[in-house]
N, C-alpha and C positions, 0 to 999 in steps of 0.2 A: 330867721335862719332855719332851714329844714334840711336835715341830713338823713340819708338813708344808707344802710349797710347790709350787704349780702355776706353771710357766713356760709362756708361750705357744709358744715354738719354740726349737730348739737352736741359736741364733745363737752366734757366736764369743764375744761379750761375755758372754752368759749362761753358757756353758760355763766361762769364766774365773771368773765370780762364784761359781758352784757350787763349783769346785775351791778357790778362795782364801777363801771365807767359809762357805758352807752346809755342806759336808762336814766342815769343821773344827769346826763348832758342832753336829754331829750331826743336822742338819736333813735330812730325807728329802724327795724331790721327784718330780715327773712332769712331762712335757711334754704340752700340749694337742695340738700339731701335731707332726709328724715331719719337716717341712721348713722351711727358712729361707732368705731371700735372702742372709743374712749367714752362710752355712755355714762351718764350719771342718773341717780334717782331723782335729782332735782329737775323740775321742768318749768318752763315759762308759759303762762296761760296766754292763749290767743296767738301763739306763734304761727307764723306762715311757712309752709314748706313747698317749695316749687315742684318737688318730686310728686306731689299730689295733683298737679295740674295737668291738663291736656296741653298739647303743643301750642295750640292757638291761645289758650289761657296764659301760658308762660310768656309768649311774645307780647301779648297785651299788657301783662303785669310789668314786665321789663321796661316796655315803652312808656307806660304811665309814670313809673317811678323816676325815669330820666327827665321826663317832662315836668313833673309836679314838684320835685325836690331841687334844692339849690346845689347840692353836692351828693354824689353817690360813691360810696366806697365798696370795693369788691375784693374778697379774698381770692387771690390768683389772677392770672392774666391769660390762661389757656382754657378756660371754661366757657360754655355758651352764654352765660350771663354777662361776662365781661365783653365778649365779641359783639353780642347784640347791642349792649349799651354803648360801645365804642362806634359801632356803625350808625346807630340812631343819632349819636351826637355829631358825626361827620356830616350826615345829610340833613341836619336841622339848621335853621337859620339862628335859632336862639341856642347858642352853645352853653353847655354847663361843664364844670370841672368834674372829672371822675378820677378816682384813685385806685391803684392796684396795690393790694397789701400782699407782700411776698416774703417768705422765709428762705427762698432759694439762693444758694450761693452761686458765684460766678464759676461756671464749669463749661469750657468749650468742648463741644462734642468732637470725638476722634473721627467719626464718620463724616465725610466731606459733604454728603447730601444733606444730612441732618444739620451740619454746621451752617450751610448756605440758607436752608429754609428757616432755621432759628434766627439767623442774622437779619434776613429780610423782614420777617414777622415782627421781631421785637424793635427793629428800627422804625417801622411804620408806626408802632404804638408809642414808643418811648420818646420819639422826636415830636410827637403832637403836643403842642403847647397847653392843651386842655387836660392832659394826663399827668397826675402826680404819681411818684413812687413812694410807697410806704415800705421801707426796708426793715426787716425783722431784727437786724443787728447793725452794728456800726461800720464794719470792715468789708468783708467779702460780699456781704448781702447788698451793701450800697454799691459796690463795684459792678454788680450785674447791671444796674440801671445806667451807670456811667458808661460802661463798656458798649452798650447798645444804643447810645446816643441821647440819653436824657441829661439835661443840664442840672447841675448840682442844686441850684436854687429851687428845683421842683422835687427834690428828694428829701424825705423826712424819715428819721429813724423812729419807727413805732415799734417798741420792743416786744419780742416774743415773751409771753407772760403767763404765769400761773398765779393762783391765789396764795401768795406767800403765807398769809396768816393761817392757812390750813395746816402748814408744815412746821411752823416755828416751834422750837423745842428749847425753852429757856434752860440755862445752866446745864448744858450738855454733859452727861456722864458717860464715858466710854465703857463698854462692857469688858469684863475680865478676859473673856475669850475674844480675840481680835476677829471681828466679823466683816468680811467683804460682802458687799451687796451689789447685785446687778438687777435692773428692772427694764424690761423691754420685750418685744416679740422675738421669738427665737428663730430669726432669719439667719441665713448663712452670712449675710453682711455684718451682723452684730458680733460675730466671732466669739460666741460663747464657748465653742469648743477649744479655741486657743486659750481663752481665760481659764477653763478647767485644767487644761494641760499644764499651763504655767503655774497654776495654784498647786497642783499635785507635785510638780517639780521641786518647789521650794518650801512648801508648807505641810508636807506629810508628817513631819516630826515636830511641828509647832502647835502651840495651843491656839488654834485658829479654825475658822470655817468659812465657806463660801456659800452664800444663799442666792439662788437664781430664781427670780420672779418673772413669769411670762409664759404665755402659751404659744402654740404654733406647731407646724409639721415636725419640727425637730425635737420637740419635747421628749417623746418616748424614746427616740434614738439616743438623745443625750443621757437620759436617765439610765438607759441600759449600758451605754459606753462608759459613762463616768460614775458608775455605782460605787460610792465611797461614803462612809459615815461623815466625812468632813464637808461633803458637797450636798446641799439640800435643795432639791427642785420643788418649788412651791406651786407651780402652775400659775394661772391667772389670779391675781389678788387685788382687791379694791377697798376703798373706804378705810375704816379704822384699822383693819388688819394690816393694810399696806403702811399706814402711818406708823404703826407699832414697829414694823420691820425697819423703816427708815430711822426711827428714834433709838432703836436698839442695836444699830450697827456701828461700825468704827470707820468705814470708808466706803464710798461708792465707786464702782469701777464700770467704765462704759467704753469698750474697745471697738465700737462700731466704725466701719470704714465707709459708710454711705449714710450720712445723716445731715439733712439740710440745717436742722437746728438741734433737736433733742431736748424736749421740755422736762425729761426726767433729771437733766442736770440741774435745772431750776429747782425742781422739787427736792433734790438731794442737798443743794446748797442752803435752801430755806430751812431744811432739817438739821442744819449745822454739821453736815458731813464733808470731810475732805473729799475731793473728786479726782480720780484718775481717768482721763478721757483721751481718745485718739485725736490726732490733729484734723481728721476729716470731719469731726463733729462740729457743726457750725457754731454752737454756742460757746466754744472755748475761746473765741476771739474776744468776746465781751465779758464772759464770766470767769475765766481762769487765767489767761495770759496777762501777766502784769498785775494780777489781783492777789497773788499768794493765797489762793483758796484750793490749790491742788496742783497736779502735774498734767502737762499735755505731752503725750508720748508719740513716737513716730515708728517704733519697731516693737516686736514682741519681746525681745531681750529687755528693752527699756521698760515695758510693761511690768515684767517680773522684778526688775530692779527697783522700780518705784513702789511696788507693792511691799517689797522687803524694807525699803527705806521707811515707809510709813509704820510698818510693824515694829521696827527697831527704834523709832524715834517718837515717843509719846508727846514730847514737847512740841515737835513739828505738827503733829496731829491736832494738838490743842489749838496752836496758832492758826492753822488752816481753818479749823472749825470756827474760831471766833471771827476770822476775816470773812468767812462765808456768811455767817449770820449778819454781820455789819453790812455787807454788800447788798444783800436782799432786803434788809429792813430800811437802809438809808438811800439806796439808789435804785436798784432794779425792781421797782414796784409800781403799783397802779398810779401813783402820783406822777411818776416819770411818764408813763403812757399818757395820761390825761394832759400833762403839760405839752408834750410833743404834738399830740393831736390838735390842741387848741392853736398851736403855732401854724399848722397847716390851714386851719380855718382863717387865721389872720391873714395868711399869704393870698388867699383867694378872695379876701374881703367880705367874709360872711360873719 
């Protein structure tokens, strides 16, 4: 059995996945890009980056991997690597199975032109019997493949994952000052401004603080607009310093309204934090709903209410924290990833 995997970029969670799963299974790999916003100090020797190749070299490399390997896995379905691999497979006598790994939720475009183009493109891909769908989550992520014509037997849930062991925090002790934590790029869709406003509305006279981790164009704007001793803007934070913030917080808040998955939710839960996240965050379907690890909110009033509920109920915080730790240790982990990946191998007979 020879399996090859294309990753988009050398992000920290991708490197961890390769080390903990792919290399142990003998899966070879390459990166499409050589840079990532979630870079890590850890590097893999002899990694291949297609971004270093000329156009001709890229085409030859992609063609050779489809030809020489039994199974090719590609992160995404709208990049040139997938398109070329798919086309080479169509026009080849010796067909191979290829898989597209996606964390995209099912969202129907409002624009009629985009809707038609997306429907035609994905139908051509997903109805092809040699294409498997690797869905990052169980619900709306699987629905994407089903909606555009893929048979359920060819869909496998390959969970969106971080290295939980990096974040485990045994015997969680909540700080005396109730600390809300946000981690993410400060884009408009993350709604950090709303979070700050709601925090100031209800917590100005309470023993609490809000820590905002992340960079972006809005950082200086928010620092000026929400200048308050209870709101701390940390900028971009990585490594041990970020771990310390996770471990010394009381709750994680993620009010993003445009989030295909949100790996920071994985990180927070693995760190034993109760999570409050918006319903548009893709990971809530698998990691919060029905799991009693936090709250899924639909409005900004509800965001404020749930923040107050956690603040006022230490027993609920403790229960959510314990459930979060249990979920990430016993289910949503690398063993689950490996098990589901091997099921896909069994399906195609390798």
